[in-house]
N, CA, C and O atoms as a CHARMM CRD file, in Angstrom:
* protein
*
  372
    1    1 MET  N    -88.62000  59.37600 -27.62200 PROA 1      0.00000
    2    1 MET  CA   -89.74600  60.55900 -26.92200 PROA 1      0.00000
    3    1 MET  C    -88.63800  60.99200 -25.42500 PROA 1      0.00000
    4    1 MET  O    -87.86600  60.19300 -24.89300 PROA 1      0.00000
    5    2 ARG  N    -88.75500  61.78600 -25.19400 PROA 2      0.00000
    6    2 ARG  CA   -88.03400  62.60100 -24.26500 PROA 2      0.00000
    7    2 ARG  C    -88.97800  63.09600 -22.85700 PROA 2      0.00000
    8    2 ARG  O    -90.20200  63.22400 -22.87500 PROA 2      0.00000
    9    3 LEU  N    -88.32100  63.27200 -21.96900 PROA 3      0.00000
   10    3 LEU  CA   -89.08200  63.70600 -20.62800 PROA 3      0.00000
   11    3 LEU  C    -88.85100  65.21100 -20.38400 PROA 3      0.00000
   12    3 LEU  O    -87.64100  65.42900 -20.32600 PROA 3      0.00000
   13    4 GLY  N    -89.59500  66.32600 -20.22200 PROA 4      0.00000
   14    4 GLY  CA   -89.37000  67.56100 -19.87100 PROA 4      0.00000
   15    4 GLY  C    -90.60000  67.70200 -18.67500 PROA 4      0.00000
   16    4 GLY  O    -91.43100  66.96900 -18.13900 PROA 4      0.00000
   17    5 ARG  N    -90.07200  69.40600 -18.60500 PROA 5      0.00000
   18    5 ARG  CA   -90.97300  69.87000 -17.56100 PROA 5      0.00000
   19    5 ARG  C    -91.30300  71.14300 -18.01800 PROA 5      0.00000
   20    5 ARG  O    -90.49600  72.00700 -18.36300 PROA 5      0.00000
   21    6 VAL  N    -92.64500  71.23900 -18.00800 PROA 6      0.00000
   22    6 VAL  CA   -93.32500  72.82000 -18.60600 PROA 6      0.00000
   23    6 VAL  C    -92.75100  73.98000 -17.44300 PROA 6      0.00000
   24    6 VAL  O    -93.02600  73.97300 -16.24300 PROA 6      0.00000
   25    7 THR  N    -91.80700  75.04600 -18.22200 PROA 7      0.00000
   26    7 THR  CA   -91.43000  75.98100 -17.16100 PROA 7      0.00000
   27    7 THR  C    -92.16900  77.15300 -17.49000 PROA 7      0.00000
   28    7 THR  O    -92.22400  78.02100 -16.61900 PROA 7      0.00000
   29    8 GLY  N    -92.99500  77.43400 -19.03300 PROA 8      0.00000
   30    8 GLY  CA   -93.12600  78.70100 -19.28700 PROA 8      0.00000
   31    8 GLY  C    -94.24600  78.28700 -20.53000 PROA 8      0.00000
   32    8 GLY  O    -94.53000  77.16000 -20.93600 PROA 8      0.00000
   33    9 ARG  N    -94.77900  79.63700 -20.98700 PROA 9      0.00000
   34    9 ARG  CA   -95.32100  79.84700 -22.26700 PROA 9      0.00000
   35    9 ARG  C    -94.77200  80.96200 -23.24800 PROA 9      0.00000
   36    9 ARG  O    -94.47100  82.05500 -22.76800 PROA 9      0.00000
   37   10 LEU  N    -94.66200  80.77800 -24.30400 PROA 10     0.00000
   38   10 LEU  CA   -94.02500  81.95900 -25.02200 PROA 10     0.00000
   39   10 LEU  C    -95.40800  82.53000 -26.09700 PROA 10     0.00000
   40   10 LEU  O    -96.22000  81.86900 -26.74500 PROA 10     0.00000
   41   11 TRP  N    -95.25300  83.90300 -25.95400 PROA 11     0.00000
   42   11 TRP  CA   -96.46100  84.60200 -26.53000 PROA 11     0.00000
   43   11 TRP  C    -96.01100  85.25000 -28.09600 PROA 11     0.00000
   44   11 TRP  O    -95.50400  86.31300 -27.73700 PROA 11     0.00000
   45   12 CYS  N    -95.93500  85.23500 -29.16300 PROA 12     0.00000
   46   12 CYS  CA   -95.73500  85.54700 -30.37600 PROA 12     0.00000
   47   12 CYS  C    -96.64300  86.57800 -30.69600 PROA 12     0.00000
   48   12 CYS  O    -97.86000  86.44700 -30.56200 PROA 12     0.00000
   49   13 THR  N    -95.92800  87.90600 -31.23900 PROA 13     0.00000
   50   13 THR  CA   -97.12200  88.88900 -32.21700 PROA 13     0.00000
   51   13 THR  C    -96.85700  88.43600 -33.30200 PROA 13     0.00000
   52   13 THR  O    -97.92500  88.73200 -33.83800 PROA 13     0.00000
   53   14 ALA  N    -96.29700  87.95100 -34.07900 PROA 14     0.00000
   54   14 ALA  CA   -96.11900  87.48500 -35.52400 PROA 14     0.00000
   55   14 ALA  C    -95.82500  86.30300 -35.63600 PROA 14     0.00000
   56   14 ALA  O    -94.80600  85.89000 -35.08300 PROA 14     0.00000
   57   15 LYS  N    -96.45500  85.64500 -36.21200 PROA 15     0.00000
   58   15 LYS  CA   -96.21500  84.03200 -36.57700 PROA 15     0.00000
   59   15 LYS  C    -96.74200  83.77800 -37.99300 PROA 15     0.00000
   60   15 LYS  O    -97.63000  84.36700 -38.60800 PROA 15     0.00000
   61   16 ILE  N    -95.84000  82.58300 -38.40900 PROA 16     0.00000
   62   16 ILE  CA   -96.33300  82.05700 -39.89500 PROA 16     0.00000
   63   16 ILE  C    -97.60700  81.57900 -39.69900 PROA 16     0.00000
   64   16 ILE  O    -98.02300  81.10200 -38.64200 PROA 16     0.00000
   65   17 PRO  N    -98.44600  81.75600 -41.08900 PROA 17     0.00000
   66   17 PRO  CA   -99.93100  80.97200 -40.83600 PROA 17     0.00000
   67   17 PRO  C    -99.91400  79.83700 -40.58700 PROA 17     0.00000
   68   17 PRO  O   -101.01000  79.54500 -40.10900 PROA 17     0.00000
   69   18 GLU  N    -99.13800  78.81700 -40.64900 PROA 18     0.00000
   70   18 GLU  CA   -99.43800  77.23400 -40.09200 PROA 18     0.00000
   71   18 GLU  C    -99.30300  77.33500 -38.72100 PROA 18     0.00000
   72   18 GLU  O    -99.84700  76.45800 -38.04900 PROA 18     0.00000
   73   19 HSD  N    -98.62600  78.31700 -38.09800 PROA 19     0.00000
   74   19 HSD  CA   -98.50500  78.36900 -36.45800 PROA 19     0.00000
   75   19 HSD  C    -99.71900  79.14900 -35.53700 PROA 19     0.00000
   76   19 HSD  O    -99.80800  79.26900 -34.31500 PROA 19     0.00000
   77   20 GLU  N   -100.56100  79.60100 -36.56900 PROA 20     0.00000
   78   20 GLU  CA  -101.62900  80.73500 -35.42000 PROA 20     0.00000
   79   20 GLU  C   -102.61800  79.43000 -34.88500 PROA 20     0.00000
   80   20 GLU  O   -102.98900  78.46000 -35.54600 PROA 20     0.00000
   81   21 GLY  N   -102.85800  79.70200 -33.70400 PROA 21     0.00000
   82   21 GLY  CA  -103.57500  79.04600 -32.78400 PROA 21     0.00000
   83   21 GLY  C   -102.60000  77.89800 -32.13100 PROA 21     0.00000
   84   21 GLY  O   -103.10400  77.17300 -31.27300 PROA 21     0.00000
   85   22 LYS  N   -101.61900  77.75500 -32.39300 PROA 22     0.00000
   86   22 LYS  CA  -100.94600  76.74900 -32.10700 PROA 22     0.00000
   87   22 LYS  C    -99.93600  77.33500 -30.56300 PROA 22     0.00000
   88   22 LYS  O    -99.18500  78.30700 -30.63600 PROA 22     0.00000
   89   23 ARG  N   -100.12800  76.54000 -29.30000 PROA 23     0.00000
   90   23 ARG  CA   -99.55900  76.99300 -28.17300 PROA 23     0.00000
   91   23 ARG  C    -97.95100  76.76900 -28.27200 PROA 23     0.00000
   92   23 ARG  O    -97.56500  75.73300 -28.81200 PROA 23     0.00000
   93   24 MET  N    -97.15300  77.54700 -27.85400 PROA 24     0.00000
   94   24 MET  CA   -95.86300  77.26200 -27.78000 PROA 24     0.00000
   95   24 MET  C    -95.24000  77.28500 -26.25700 PROA 24     0.00000
   96   24 MET  O    -95.34800  78.34300 -25.63700 PROA 24     0.00000
   97   25 LEU  N    -94.55600  76.10400 -25.59300 PROA 25     0.00000
   98   25 LEU  CA   -94.28700  76.42000 -24.27100 PROA 25     0.00000
   99   25 LEU  C    -92.80100  76.03700 -24.37800 PROA 25     0.00000
  100   25 LEU  O    -92.33900  75.29500 -25.24400 PROA 25     0.00000
  101   26 ILE  N    -92.00800  76.72100 -23.24800 PROA 26     0.00000
  102   26 ILE  CA   -90.86300  76.40600 -22.72300 PROA 26     0.00000
  103   26 ILE  C    -90.83400  75.26800 -22.04800 PROA 26     0.00000
  104   26 ILE  O    -91.75400  75.09500 -21.24900 PROA 26     0.00000
  105   27 VAL  N    -89.98500  74.40300 -22.15700 PROA 27     0.00000
  106   27 VAL  CA   -89.59800  72.94100 -21.77600 PROA 27     0.00000
  107   27 VAL  C    -87.97500  72.88700 -21.11000 PROA 27     0.00000
  108   27 VAL  O    -86.96800  73.19900 -21.74600 PROA 27     0.00000
  109   28 GLN  N    -87.99400  72.49600 -19.93100 PROA 28     0.00000
  110   28 GLN  CA   -86.73900  71.91800 -19.67100 PROA 28     0.00000
  111   28 GLN  C    -86.47300  70.50300 -19.69900 PROA 28     0.00000
  112   28 GLN  O    -87.06300  69.98400 -18.75100 PROA 28     0.00000
  113   29 PRO  N    -85.92300  69.77000 -20.29000 PROA 29     0.00000
  114   29 PRO  CA   -85.29500  68.41200 -20.59200 PROA 29     0.00000
  115   29 PRO  C    -85.40900  68.01100 -19.00600 PROA 29     0.00000
  116   29 PRO  O    -85.32900  68.80100 -18.06600 PROA 29     0.00000
  117   30 ILE  N    -85.59800  66.70900 -18.93900 PROA 30     0.00000
  118   30 ILE  CA   -85.41300  66.24500 -17.55300 PROA 30     0.00000
  119   30 ILE  C    -84.81900  64.34000 -17.66800 PROA 30     0.00000
  120   30 ILE  O    -85.11000  63.47700 -18.49600 PROA 30     0.00000
  121   31 ASP  N    -84.09200  64.30300 -16.67800 PROA 31     0.00000
  122   31 ASP  CA   -83.85500  62.82900 -16.54800 PROA 31     0.00000
  123   31 ASP  C    -84.90200  62.06700 -16.04400 PROA 31     0.00000
  124   31 ASP  O    -85.97300  62.56500 -15.69900 PROA 31     0.00000
  125   32 SER  N    -84.59500  60.66500 -15.97300 PROA 32     0.00000
  126   32 SER  CA   -85.55700  59.84600 -15.37200 PROA 32     0.00000
  127   32 SER  C    -86.01800  60.11800 -13.83700 PROA 32     0.00000
  128   32 SER  O    -87.17800  59.94500 -13.46200 PROA 32     0.00000
  129   33 ASP  N    -84.81300  60.63200 -12.87400 PROA 33     0.00000
  130   33 ASP  CA   -85.29700  61.08000 -11.39800 PROA 33     0.00000
  131   33 ASP  C    -85.61500  62.53500 -11.53700 PROA 33     0.00000
  132   33 ASP  O    -85.27500  63.14800 -10.52500 PROA 33     0.00000
  133   34 GLY  N    -86.11400  63.23300 -12.39100 PROA 34     0.00000
  134   34 GLY  CA   -86.78200  64.51600 -12.86800 PROA 34     0.00000
  135   34 GLY  C    -85.55200  65.57500 -12.28900 PROA 34     0.00000
  136   34 GLY  O    -85.92300  66.45400 -11.51000 PROA 34     0.00000
  137   35 GLY  N    -84.49700  65.52500 -12.55400 PROA 35     0.00000
  138   35 GLY  CA   -83.45100  66.50300 -12.32800 PROA 35     0.00000
  139   35 GLY  C    -82.96300  67.20500 -14.08200 PROA 35     0.00000
  140   35 GLY  O    -82.69700  66.63300 -15.13900 PROA 35     0.00000
  141   36 ASP  N    -83.00500  68.16500 -13.82400 PROA 36     0.00000
  142   36 ASP  CA   -82.50500  69.21900 -15.35700 PROA 36     0.00000
  143   36 ASP  C    -81.35700  68.26600 -15.82700 PROA 36     0.00000
  144   36 ASP  O    -80.39700  67.71700 -15.28500 PROA 36     0.00000
  145   37 SER  N    -82.07100  68.33800 -17.49100 PROA 37     0.00000
  146   37 SER  CA   -80.88800  67.47600 -18.32400 PROA 37     0.00000
  147   37 SER  C    -80.68400  68.18300 -19.41700 PROA 37     0.00000
  148   37 SER  O    -81.48800  67.83900 -20.28500 PROA 37     0.00000
  149   38 GLY  N    -79.93400  69.05800 -19.78200 PROA 38     0.00000
  150   38 GLY  CA   -79.51000  69.93100 -20.84100 PROA 38     0.00000
  151   38 GLY  C    -80.31800  71.23100 -20.71700 PROA 38     0.00000
  152   38 GLY  O    -80.86300  71.51500 -19.65000 PROA 38     0.00000
  153   39 GLU  N    -80.39900  71.99200 -21.75400 PROA 39     0.00000
  154   39 GLU  CA   -80.84300  73.69200 -22.22500 PROA 39     0.00000
  155   39 GLU  C    -82.08800  73.59200 -22.34900 PROA 39     0.00000
  156   39 GLU  O    -82.54300  72.64200 -22.98600 PROA 39     0.00000
  157   40 THR  N    -82.80700  74.40400 -21.85700 PROA 40     0.00000
  158   40 THR  CA   -84.31900  74.74600 -22.02300 PROA 40     0.00000
  159   40 THR  C    -84.71300  74.69000 -23.51700 PROA 40     0.00000
  160   40 THR  O    -83.70000  74.96900 -24.15800 PROA 40     0.00000
  161   41 LEU  N    -85.83900  74.42900 -24.41100 PROA 41     0.00000
  162   41 LEU  CA   -86.37100  74.85200 -25.74700 PROA 41     0.00000
  163   41 LEU  C    -87.56800  75.24700 -25.32200 PROA 41     0.00000
  164   41 LEU  O    -88.15800  75.42100 -24.25600 PROA 41     0.00000
  165   42 VAL  N    -87.84000  75.37900 -26.98300 PROA 42     0.00000
  166   42 VAL  CA   -89.76100  76.18100 -27.24400 PROA 42     0.00000
  167   42 VAL  C    -90.13400  74.78900 -27.89100 PROA 42     0.00000
  168   42 VAL  O    -89.60600  74.40700 -28.93500 PROA 42     0.00000
  169   43 CYS  N    -90.99100  74.12300 -27.26400 PROA 43     0.00000
  170   43 CYS  CA   -92.00200  73.20100 -28.06500 PROA 43     0.00000
  171   43 CYS  C    -93.21300  73.47600 -28.45100 PROA 43     0.00000
  172   43 CYS  O    -93.80800  74.33000 -27.79400 PROA 43     0.00000
  173   44 THR  N    -93.83900  72.90800 -29.48400 PROA 44     0.00000
  174   44 THR  CA   -95.12600  73.46900 -29.86300 PROA 44     0.00000
  175   44 THR  C    -96.17000  72.24600 -29.10900 PROA 44     0.00000
  176   44 THR  O    -95.64200  71.15500 -28.89600 PROA 44     0.00000
  177   45 ASP  N    -97.09500  72.36700 -28.86000 PROA 45     0.00000
  178   45 ASP  CA   -97.69100  71.58200 -27.83100 PROA 45     0.00000
  179   45 ASP  C    -99.27200  71.59600 -28.49500 PROA 45     0.00000
  180   45 ASP  O    -99.96300  72.52100 -28.92300 PROA 45     0.00000
  181   46 VAL  N    -99.55000  69.85100 -28.35100 PROA 46     0.00000
  182   46 VAL  CA  -100.63100  69.49800 -28.84600 PROA 46     0.00000
  183   46 VAL  C   -101.47700  68.89300 -28.26300 PROA 46     0.00000
  184   46 VAL  O   -102.43700  68.36400 -28.82400 PROA 46     0.00000
  185   47 VAL  N   -101.20800  68.86800 -26.75400 PROA 47     0.00000
  186   47 VAL  CA  -102.01200  67.90400 -26.02500 PROA 47     0.00000
  187   47 VAL  C   -102.61200  69.05800 -24.79000 PROA 47     0.00000
  188   47 VAL  O   -103.50900  68.56900 -24.10400 PROA 47     0.00000
  189   48 GLY  N   -102.38500  69.92000 -24.57700 PROA 48     0.00000
  190   48 GLY  CA  -102.59200  70.98900 -23.66000 PROA 48     0.00000
  191   48 GLY  C   -102.01700  70.87900 -22.42300 PROA 48     0.00000
  192   48 GLY  O   -102.68500  71.02700 -21.40000 PROA 48     0.00000
  193   49 ALA  N   -100.87900  70.64000 -22.41400 PROA 49     0.00000
  194   49 ALA  CA   -99.71100  70.91300 -20.96900 PROA 49     0.00000
  195   49 ALA  C    -99.95300  72.22000 -20.73400 PROA 49     0.00000
  196   49 ALA  O   -100.19700  73.19100 -21.45200 PROA 49     0.00000
  197   50 GLY  N    -99.79100  71.96900 -19.15000 PROA 50     0.00000
  198   50 GLY  CA   -99.75600  73.22700 -18.29100 PROA 50     0.00000
  199   50 GLY  C    -98.58800  73.62300 -17.64800 PROA 50     0.00000
  200   50 GLY  O    -97.67600  72.79900 -17.71700 PROA 50     0.00000
  201   51 ALA  N    -98.31800  74.82600 -16.93700 PROA 51     0.00000
  202   51 ALA  CA   -96.87000  74.97600 -16.34300 PROA 51     0.00000
  203   51 ALA  C    -96.68100  73.99300 -15.10100 PROA 51     0.00000
  204   51 ALA  O    -97.50000  73.84600 -14.19400 PROA 51     0.00000
  205   52 GLY  N    -95.57900  73.41600 -15.21200 PROA 52     0.00000
  206   52 GLY  CA   -94.94700  72.48500 -14.17200 PROA 52     0.00000
  207   52 GLY  C    -95.34700  71.22900 -14.32300 PROA 52     0.00000
  208   52 GLY  O    -95.05600  70.33900 -13.52500 PROA 52     0.00000
  209   53 GLU  N    -96.08900  71.05500 -15.42400 PROA 53     0.00000
  210   53 GLU  CA   -96.44300  69.33000 -16.05000 PROA 53     0.00000
  211   53 GLU  C    -95.01100  68.76000 -16.27700 PROA 53     0.00000
  212   53 GLU  O    -94.06100  69.44600 -16.65400 PROA 53     0.00000
  213   54 THR  N    -94.96100  67.34000 -15.98700 PROA 54     0.00000
  214   54 THR  CA   -93.95400  66.76500 -17.09900 PROA 54     0.00000
  215   54 THR  C    -94.91100  65.88600 -18.38900 PROA 54     0.00000
  216   54 THR  O    -95.93700  65.23000 -18.56700 PROA 54     0.00000
  217   55 VAL  N    -93.90600  66.35400 -18.96200 PROA 55     0.00000
  218   55 VAL  CA   -94.67700  65.79600 -20.63100 PROA 55     0.00000
  219   55 VAL  C    -93.49200  65.05900 -21.52100 PROA 55     0.00000
  220   55 VAL  O    -92.29400  65.21800 -21.28600 PROA 55     0.00000
  221   56 TYR  N    -93.98100  64.28400 -22.50900 PROA 56     0.00000
  222   56 TYR  CA   -93.21600  63.79400 -23.25600 PROA 56     0.00000
  223   56 TYR  C    -92.89200  64.54300 -24.67500 PROA 56     0.00000
  224   56 TYR  O    -93.92600  64.76600 -25.30400 PROA 56     0.00000
  225   57 TRP  N    -91.98200  64.87800 -25.17000 PROA 57     0.00000
  226   57 TRP  CA   -91.80100  65.86300 -26.35300 PROA 57     0.00000
  227   57 TRP  C    -90.74100  65.02600 -27.27300 PROA 57     0.00000
  228   57 TRP  O    -89.93800  64.19600 -26.84900 PROA 57     0.00000
  229   58 VAL  N    -90.91600  65.42200 -28.58900 PROA 58     0.00000
  230   58 VAL  CA   -90.41400  64.62900 -29.59000 PROA 58     0.00000
  231   58 VAL  C    -89.44000  65.84300 -30.48800 PROA 58     0.00000
  232   58 VAL  O    -89.55100  67.06500 -30.38700 PROA 58     0.00000
  233   59 ARG  N    -88.68500  65.23900 -31.18500 PROA 59     0.00000
  234   59 ARG  CA   -87.63800  66.10500 -31.91900 PROA 59     0.00000
  235   59 ARG  C    -87.75300  65.43500 -33.30200 PROA 59     0.00000
  236   59 ARG  O    -88.18200  64.29600 -33.49100 PROA 59     0.00000
  237   60 GLY  N    -87.26700  66.37900 -34.34000 PROA 60     0.00000
  238   60 GLY  CA   -87.35900  66.18300 -35.91900 PROA 60     0.00000
  239   60 GLY  C    -88.50300  66.14800 -36.44900 PROA 60     0.00000
  240   60 GLY  O    -89.31800  67.05200 -36.26100 PROA 60     0.00000
  241   61 LYS  N    -88.81400  64.82000 -37.39500 PROA 61     0.00000
  242   61 LYS  CA   -89.68300  64.58600 -38.42200 PROA 61     0.00000
  243   61 LYS  C    -90.76600  64.26300 -37.37800 PROA 61     0.00000
  244   61 LYS  O    -91.79400  64.83100 -37.74500 PROA 61     0.00000
  245   62 GLU  N    -90.94100  63.68600 -36.39300 PROA 62     0.00000
  246   62 GLU  CA   -91.75800  63.11100 -35.15400 PROA 62     0.00000
  247   62 GLU  C    -92.64100  64.33100 -34.66100 PROA 62     0.00000
  248   62 GLU  O    -93.85300  64.21200 -34.47900 PROA 62     0.00000
  249   63 ALA  N    -91.89900  65.59300 -34.44400 PROA 63     0.00000
  250   63 ALA  CA   -92.41600  66.61400 -34.04900 PROA 63     0.00000
  251   63 ALA  C    -93.33200  66.93000 -34.99200 PROA 63     0.00000
  252   63 ALA  O    -94.43800  66.99700 -34.45700 PROA 63     0.00000
  253   64 ALA  N    -93.38000  67.17100 -36.22700 PROA 64     0.00000
  254   64 ALA  CA   -94.34600  67.72300 -37.62800 PROA 64     0.00000
  255   64 ALA  C    -95.35800  66.75800 -37.35200 PROA 64     0.00000
  256   64 ALA  O    -96.53100  67.10600 -37.21300 PROA 64     0.00000
  257   65 LEU  N    -94.86100  65.14400 -37.23100 PROA 65     0.00000
  258   65 LEU  CA   -96.20000  64.13200 -37.68200 PROA 65     0.00000
  259   65 LEU  C    -97.21200  64.34300 -36.58900 PROA 65     0.00000
  260   65 LEU  O    -98.41900  64.11300 -36.66100 PROA 65     0.00000
  261   66 ALA  N    -96.45900  64.87000 -35.44700 PROA 66     0.00000
  262   66 ALA  CA   -98.07400  64.84900 -34.60100 PROA 66     0.00000
  263   66 ALA  C    -99.14900  65.73900 -35.14900 PROA 66     0.00000
  264   66 ALA  O   -100.22400  65.51700 -34.59200 PROA 66     0.00000
  265   67 PHE  N    -99.20400  66.73700 -36.12500 PROA 67     0.00000
  266   67 PHE  CA  -100.23200  67.39700 -36.65400 PROA 67     0.00000
  267   67 PHE  C   -100.99400  67.05500 -37.63900 PROA 67     0.00000
  268   67 PHE  O   -102.00500  67.69500 -37.92800 PROA 67     0.00000
  269   68 LEU  N   -100.60600  66.02600 -38.26200 PROA 68     0.00000
  270   68 LEU  CA  -101.12200  65.31900 -39.02700 PROA 68     0.00000
  271   68 LEU  C   -102.63600  65.12100 -38.93400 PROA 68     0.00000
  272   68 LEU  O   -103.08400  64.65500 -37.88600 PROA 68     0.00000
  273   69 PRO  N   -103.57200  65.47500 -40.06900 PROA 69     0.00000
  274   69 PRO  CA  -103.26300  65.72800 -41.53600 PROA 69     0.00000
  275   69 PRO  C   -102.52200  67.13500 -41.55100 PROA 69     0.00000
  276   69 PRO  O   -101.52100  67.35900 -42.23200 PROA 69     0.00000
  277   70 GLU  N   -103.10800  68.00300 -40.76000 PROA 70     0.00000
  278   70 GLU  CA  -102.40900  69.10600 -41.36500 PROA 70     0.00000
  279   70 GLU  C   -101.11400  69.32900 -41.07400 PROA 70     0.00000
  280   70 GLU  O   -100.61000  68.75200 -40.11000 PROA 70     0.00000
  281   71 VAL  N   -100.38600  70.19000 -41.85300 PROA 71     0.00000
  282   71 VAL  CA   -98.82100  70.43900 -41.91700 PROA 71     0.00000
  283   71 VAL  C    -98.30200  71.48500 -41.27700 PROA 71     0.00000
  284   71 VAL  O    -98.52200  72.67100 -41.52100 PROA 71     0.00000
  285   72 VAL  N    -97.58800  71.01700 -40.42900 PROA 72     0.00000
  286   72 VAL  CA   -97.03800  72.52900 -39.17100 PROA 72     0.00000
  287   72 VAL  C    -95.74600  71.85800 -39.23500 PROA 72     0.00000
  288   72 VAL  O    -95.44900  70.66900 -39.11600 PROA 72     0.00000
  289   73 SER  N    -94.85600  73.19000 -39.51000 PROA 73     0.00000
  290   73 SER  CA   -93.69500  73.03500 -39.45800 PROA 73     0.00000
  291   73 SER  C    -93.19900  72.83700 -37.63100 PROA 73     0.00000
  292   73 SER  O    -93.87300  73.52700 -36.86500 PROA 73     0.00000
  293   74 SER  N    -92.20800  72.04400 -37.04400 PROA 74     0.00000
  294   74 SER  CA   -92.01100  72.08800 -35.94800 PROA 74     0.00000
  295   74 SER  C    -90.79400  71.34800 -35.45200 PROA 74     0.00000
  296   74 SER  O    -90.94100  70.12800 -35.52600 PROA 74     0.00000
  297   75 ASP  N    -89.57000  71.76400 -34.94000 PROA 75     0.00000
  298   75 ASP  CA   -88.95900  71.26500 -34.37900 PROA 75     0.00000
  299   75 ASP  C    -88.75700  70.49800 -33.39500 PROA 75     0.00000
  300   75 ASP  O    -87.73500  69.81800 -33.29200 PROA 75     0.00000
  301   76 ALA  N    -89.63500  70.50600 -32.60400 PROA 76     0.00000
  302   76 ALA  CA   -90.03600  69.78800 -31.05900 PROA 76     0.00000
  303   76 ALA  C    -91.33200  70.02700 -30.92800 PROA 76     0.00000
  304   76 ALA  O    -91.80800  71.12800 -31.20400 PROA 76     0.00000
  305   77 THR  N    -92.17400  68.83800 -30.41300 PROA 77     0.00000
  306   77 THR  CA   -93.53200  68.73700 -29.87000 PROA 77     0.00000
  307   77 THR  C    -93.84900  68.22200 -28.57400 PROA 77     0.00000
  308   77 THR  O    -93.19600  67.23900 -28.22400 PROA 77     0.00000
  309   78 ILE  N    -94.55300  68.58800 -27.92700 PROA 78     0.00000
  310   78 ILE  CA   -95.10200  68.11400 -26.84100 PROA 78     0.00000
  311   78 ILE  C    -96.21300  67.14400 -27.11500 PROA 78     0.00000
  312   78 ILE  O    -97.32300  67.47500 -27.53200 PROA 78     0.00000
  313   79 VAL  N    -95.78900  65.80000 -26.82100 PROA 79     0.00000
  314   79 VAL  CA   -96.79500  64.75800 -27.76000 PROA 79     0.00000
  315   79 VAL  C    -97.55600  64.11900 -26.44800 PROA 79     0.00000
  316   79 VAL  O    -98.44300  63.29800 -26.68300 PROA 79     0.00000
  317   80 GLY  N    -97.25200  64.45900 -25.04000 PROA 80     0.00000
  318   80 GLY  CA   -98.16000  63.74100 -24.09600 PROA 80     0.00000
  319   80 GLY  C    -97.60200  64.50900 -22.88000 PROA 80     0.00000
  320   80 GLY  O    -96.65800  65.29400 -22.80000 PROA 80     0.00000
  321   81 ILE  N    -98.60500  63.97500 -21.81400 PROA 81     0.00000
  322   81 ILE  CA   -98.90800  64.21600 -20.35300 PROA 81     0.00000
  323   81 ILE  C    -98.09400  63.25500 -19.61600 PROA 81     0.00000
  324   81 ILE  O    -98.15800  62.10900 -20.06200 PROA 81     0.00000
  325   82 VAL  N    -97.55100  63.38500 -18.87900 PROA 82     0.00000
  326   82 VAL  CA   -96.87800  62.19600 -17.82900 PROA 82     0.00000
  327   82 VAL  C    -97.70800  62.30600 -16.51800 PROA 82     0.00000
  328   82 VAL  O    -97.92300  63.25400 -15.76200 PROA 82     0.00000
  329   83 ASP  N    -98.17000  60.76100 -16.51300 PROA 83     0.00000
  330   83 ASP  CA   -98.75400  60.89100 -14.53400 PROA 83     0.00000
  331   83 ASP  C    -97.63900  60.44200 -14.17800 PROA 83     0.00000
  332   83 ASP  O    -96.75000  60.30000 -15.01800 PROA 83     0.00000
  333   84 PRO  N    -97.48100  60.18200 -13.10700 PROA 84     0.00000
  334   84 PRO  CA   -96.72100  59.58600 -11.89400 PROA 84     0.00000
  335   84 PRO  C    -95.83700  58.75600 -12.22800 PROA 84     0.00000
  336   84 PRO  O    -96.20400  57.61600 -12.51000 PROA 84     0.00000
  337   85 ILE  N    -94.30700  59.13600 -12.29200 PROA 85     0.00000
  338   85 ILE  CA   -93.33300  57.86700 -12.48000 PROA 85     0.00000
  339   85 ILE  C    -93.04000  57.25500 -11.52000 PROA 85     0.00000
  340   85 ILE  O    -92.77300  57.82000 -10.46000 PROA 85     0.00000
  341   86 ALA  N    -93.02100  55.82600 -11.68600 PROA 86     0.00000
  342   86 ALA  CA   -92.83300  54.85300 -10.56200 PROA 86     0.00000
  343   86 ALA  C    -91.47200  54.26500 -11.04600 PROA 86     0.00000
  344   86 ALA  O    -91.17500  54.04800 -12.22100 PROA 86     0.00000
  345   87 SER  N    -90.77100  54.06500 -10.06100 PROA 87     0.00000
  346   87 SER  CA   -88.85700  53.36800 -10.40900 PROA 87     0.00000
  347   87 SER  C    -89.40800  51.82600 -10.46900 PROA 87     0.00000
  348   87 SER  O    -88.90900  50.99200 -11.22400 PROA 87     0.00000
  349   88 GLU  N    -90.37200  51.58000  -9.68200 PROA 88     0.00000
  350   88 GLU  CA   -90.65900  49.89000  -9.49200 PROA 88     0.00000
  351   88 GLU  C    -91.80200  49.63800 -10.07300 PROA 88     0.00000
  352   88 GLU  O    -92.46200  50.67000  -9.95300 PROA 88     0.00000
  353   89 MET  N    -92.69300  48.48300 -10.89500 PROA 89     0.00000
  354   89 MET  CA   -93.62400  48.05900 -10.60500 PROA 89     0.00000
  355   89 MET  C    -94.03500  47.90400  -9.50600 PROA 89     0.00000
  356   89 MET  O    -93.39000  47.47400  -8.55000 PROA 89     0.00000
  357   90 PRO  N    -95.72400  48.40800  -9.53000 PROA 90     0.00000
  358   90 PRO  CA   -96.46100  47.94200  -8.36500 PROA 90     0.00000
  359   90 PRO  C    -96.73400  46.25400  -8.04200 PROA 90     0.00000
  360   90 PRO  O    -97.02000  45.50800  -8.97900 PROA 90     0.00000
  361   91 ARG  N    -96.65200  45.88300  -7.03600 PROA 91     0.00000
  362   91 ARG  CA   -96.84100  44.56600  -6.93900 PROA 91     0.00000
  363   91 ARG  C    -98.28600  43.38200  -7.53800 PROA 91     0.00000
  364   91 ARG  O    -98.36700  42.24400  -8.00000 PROA 91     0.00000
  365   92 ASP  N    -99.15000  44.41200  -7.20300 PROA 92     0.00000
  366   92 ASP  CA  -100.61700  44.00300  -7.69800 PROA 92     0.00000
  367   92 ASP  C   -100.57800  44.10700  -9.27300 PROA 92     0.00000
  368   92 ASP  O   -101.55900  43.56000  -9.77700 PROA 92     0.00000
  369   93 ALA  N    -99.81200  44.59500 -10.07100 PROA 93     0.00000
  370   93 ALA  CA   -99.85300  44.37400 -11.42800 PROA 93     0.00000
  371   93 ALA  C    -99.51000  43.34300 -12.30100 PROA 93     0.00000
  372   93 ALA  O    -99.68400  43.47600 -13.51200 PROA 93     0.00000
């Protein structure tokens, strides 16, 4: 899994049938400090992420597996929304 920040949404006037009803979001990959890390990409969204949120995203076979049992071809998929990132464990944990 990789970290990213949702920067926008993509609207498609024509889609293949398996992508009907699927949201596609523009994601900026980020490093653990929140800085940009690489080129933006389009991800299919299965968790309902919104603009500005930090997300987990996957590529390759795992991207398509997120839709099981439905068969959806996807090269990159958002699979989680990240709560705040802490660089240290809390002392009371």
